[in-house]
C-alpha positions in Angstrom: 35.6 -1.9 33.0 38.6 -1.5 35.2 39.4 -5.2 34.7 39.3 -4.9 30.9 41.7 -2.0 31.0 44.1 -3.7 33.4 44.1 -6.8 31.2 45.0 -4.8 28.1 47.8 -3.0 30.0 49.2 -6.3 31.1 49.2 -7.6 27.6 50.8 -4.4 26.4 53.7 -4.8 28.9 54.3 -8.5 28.2 56.9 -7.9 25.4 58.8 -5.5 27.7 58.8 -8.1 30.5 60.0 -10.8 28.1 62.8 -8.6 26.7 63.9 -7.9 30.3 64.0 -11.6 31.0 66.0 -12.1 27.8 68.5 -9.5 28.9 68.9 -11.2 32.3 69.4 -14.6 30.6 72.1 -13.0 28.4 73.7 -11.7 31.7 73.2 -8.0 30.7 71.8 -5.4 32.9 68.2 -4.6 32.0 68.3 -1.4 33.9 70.7 0.4 31.6 69.4 2.5 28.8 71.8 1.4 26.1 70.5 -2.2 26.3 67.0 -0.9 25.4 68.0 1.6 22.7 66.6 0.5 19.3 64.3 -2.1 20.8 61.6 0.1 22.4 59.7 0.9 19.2 59.5 -2.8 18.3 58.4 -3.6 21.8 55.7 -0.9 21.7 54.4 -2.2 18.4 54.4 -5.8 19.7 52.5 -4.7 22.8 50.0 -2.7 20.8 49.4 -5.7 18.5 48.8 -8.0 21.5 46.4 -5.6 23.1 44.5 -4.9 19.8 44.5 -8.6 19.0 42.9 -9.4 22.4 40.2 -6.8 21.8 39.5 -8.3 18.4 39.4 -11.8 19.8 37.1 -10.8 22.6 34.8 -9.0 20.1 34.6 -12.1 17.9 34.2 -14.7 20.6 32.1 -12.8 23.2 28.6 -14.1 24.0 25.9 -12.3 22.1 22.6 -11.6 23.8 19.4 -11.2 21.8 16.6 -9.4 23.4 16.3 -6.5 25.8 18.1 -6.0 29.0 15.8 -5.8 32.1 17.7 -4.0 34.9 17.6 -4.9 38.5 14.3 -4.1 40.0 12.0 -4.8 43.0 9.1 -7.3 42.6 6.8 -7.9 45.5 9.4 -6.6 47.9 12.2 -8.9 46.5 15.2 -7.7 44.6 15.3 -9.3 41.1 18.7 -9.3 39.4 19.1 -7.8 35.9 18.9 -10.1 33.0 18.4 -10.4 29.2 14.9 -11.4 28.0 
């Protein structure tokens, strides 16, 4: 679960990173506030669209399991990993 949240956070911050690189290429200081004014709402929207799009894509393309999940259990003294049956 932590990996999924971190992936979405990275996708959210990609537009901010790209805009910072753009500012550097234009030889502007990305650490001054006036360079970011007016752009932040669009960057937030772009980041949210990327994160939501990734969730939708994952939901559409994720492997579907039919059957019931059998959790990890002991069988004859051996640990049997969980699986779908």
